[in-house]
C-alpha positions as CSV (number, residue, x, y, z in Angstrom):
1,M,-9.5,-30.7,16.9
2,K,-13.0,-31.1,15.2
3,V,-13.7,-33.6,17.9
4,L,-12.7,-31.2,20.6
5,S,-14.7,-28.1,19.3
6,R,-17.6,-30.6,19.3
7,I,-17.3,-31.8,22.8
8,A,-17.0,-28.2,23.9
9,L,-20.3,-27.4,21.9
10,G,-22.1,-30.1,23.7
11,I,-21.1,-28.8,27.0
12,V,-21.7,-25.1,26.4
13,L,-25.4,-26.3,24.6
14,L,-25.6,-28.8,27.9
15,L,-24.7,-25.7,30.2
16,G,-27.4,-23.3,28.3
17,T,-30.2,-25.7,28.9
18,L,-29.3,-26.5,32.3
19,I,-29.8,-23.0,33.1
20,A,-32.7,-22.2,30.7
21,V,-34.8,-25.2,32.8
22,S,-33.5,-23.9,36.0
23,N,-34.2,-19.9,35.7
24,T,-37.7,-20.1,34.7
25,A,-39.1,-17.6,36.9
26,P,-40.3,-14.4,35.5
27,V,-38.5,-11.1,35.3
28,E,-39.7,-7.5,34.5
29,L,-37.5,-5.8,32.3
30,H,-38.1,-2.0,32.5
31,L,-36.7,-0.4,28.6
32,W,-35.8,3.2,30.0
33,P,-36.8,5.8,27.6
34,F,-40.6,4.1,27.8
35,S,-42.7,3.5,30.8
36,D,-43.6,0.1,29.9
37,F,-41.9,-3.3,30.6
38,V,-41.8,-6.4,29.8
39,V,-42.5,-10.0,31.4
40,M,-40.7,-12.7,30.1
41,P,-38.5,-15.6,31.6
42,L,-35.1,-15.0,32.8
43,Y,-33.4,-17.2,30.3
44,L,-35.3,-15.7,27.5
45,A,-33.8,-12.5,28.7
46,V,-30.3,-14.0,28.9
47,V,-30.8,-15.9,25.6
48,L,-32.2,-12.3,23.9
49,L,-29.4,-10.1,24.8
50,L,-26.5,-12.8,23.8
51,L,-28.2,-12.7,20.3
52,L,-28.3,-9.1,20.8
53,G,-24.5,-9.1,21.7
54,V,-23.8,-11.3,18.2
55,L,-25.9,-9.1,15.9
56,V,-23.6,-6.0,16.9
57,G,-20.5,-7.7,16.8
58,L,-20.9,-9.0,13.7
59,T,-22.4,-5.1,12.5
60,M,-19.2,-3.6,13.5
61,G,-17.2,-6.4,12.2
62,W,-18.7,-6.0,8.8
63,V,-18.4,-2.4,8.9
64,A,-14.7,-2.5,10.1
65,G,-13.8,-4.7,6.9
66,R,-15.5,-2.0,4.8
67,G,-12.3,-0.6,3.4
68,H,-10.6,-4.3,2.9
69,R,-13.5,-5.3,0.9
70,R,-13.3,-2.3,-1.2
71,L,-9.1,-2.4,-1.8
72,A,-9.9,-6.1,-2.7
73,R,-12.5,-5.1,-5.4
74,E,-9.9,-2.7,-6.9
75,R,-7.2,-5.1,-6.8
76,R,-9.4,-7.6,-8.6
77,R,-10.2,-5.1,-11.3
78,E,-6.7,-4.4,-11.6
79,A,-5.5,-7.9,-12.0
80,D,-8.5,-8.6,-14.6
81,R,-7.0,-5.4,-16.5
82,L,-3.6,-6.6,-16.4
83,G,-4.9,-10.2,-17.7
84,R,-6.9,-8.7,-20.6
85,E,-3.6,-6.6,-20.9
86,V,-1.2,-9.6,-21.4
87,S,-3.4,-11.6,-23.2
88,Q,-3.5,-8.5,-26.1
89,L,0.3,-7.9,-25.9
90,K,0.5,-12.0,-26.7
91,A,-1.8,-11.8,-29.3
92,D,-0.1,-8.8,-31.0
93,I,3.3,-10.7,-30.6
94,A,2.1,-14.0,-32.1
95,A,0.6,-12.1,-35.0
96,R,3.7,-9.7,-35.5
97,D,6.1,-13.5,-35.4
98,K,3.3,-14.8,-38.3
99,A,3.9,-11.6,-40.2
100,A,7.6,-11.8,-39.9
101,R,7.7,-15.3,-41.2
102,K,5.6,-15.0,-43.8
103,D,7.7,-11.8,-44.9
104,A,10.9,-13.4,-44.6
105,P,12.7,-15.0,-47.3
106,P,12.8,-18.8,-47.1
107,K,16.6,-20.2,-45.3
108,E,19.0,-21.3,-47.1
109,P,20.5,-24.7,-45.7
110,P,23.9,-23.6,-44.1
111,A,27.2,-24.4,-46.5
112,A,28.0,-27.4,-44.4
113,E,24.9,-29.3,-44.2
114,V,24.9,-28.6,-48.1
115,R,28.1,-30.4,-48.5
116,A,27.6,-33.1,-46.3
117,L,24.6,-33.8,-48.3
118,E,26.5,-33.8,-51.6
119,R,29.1,-36.1,-49.9
120,Q,26.0,-38.5,-48.7
121,R,25.0,-38.6,-52.7
122,A,28.5,-39.1,-53.6
123,L,29.0,-42.0,-51.7
124,A,25.2,-43.7,-52.6
125,D,25.5,-42.9,-56.2
126,P,29.1,-42.7,-56.9
127,E,29.0,-42.7,-60.9
128,G,26.3,-40.2,-60.8
129,M,23.7,-42.3,-62.9
130,D,21.1,-41.3,-60.4
131,P,18.2,-40.0,-62.9
132,T,16.3,-37.9,-60.2
133,R,19.7,-35.8,-60.5
134,A,20.1,-33.4,-63.5
135,R,24.0,-32.7,-64.4
136,A,24.7,-28.9,-64.6
């Protein structure tokens, strides 16, 4: 596609050059509200009118897109505000969870785990001779 568009551009530029070289005769342009006139080559008049048309089209497109740009700005501001709100809520949740973990009493292991550990100790030291374990 890129090659095709470059070929088309080359053809348009070649045609424009041929028209400019072929139409160098002077032309009088009378501008309506003024009594003066301008003398210039025909190709220059054509190029200036094309540039004027491009500028008018770009201006109309820019004016027509004003509402879309305004809406995009509003939505970007709203997204930024919501992003800040989400960050603040995450920080609040993290602080609340941290405070809840700090205030909560330490969890005792479930009774099944305690019994399993006692059985393992009894297997490892069947006579209770382990000095690190105190007898109750």
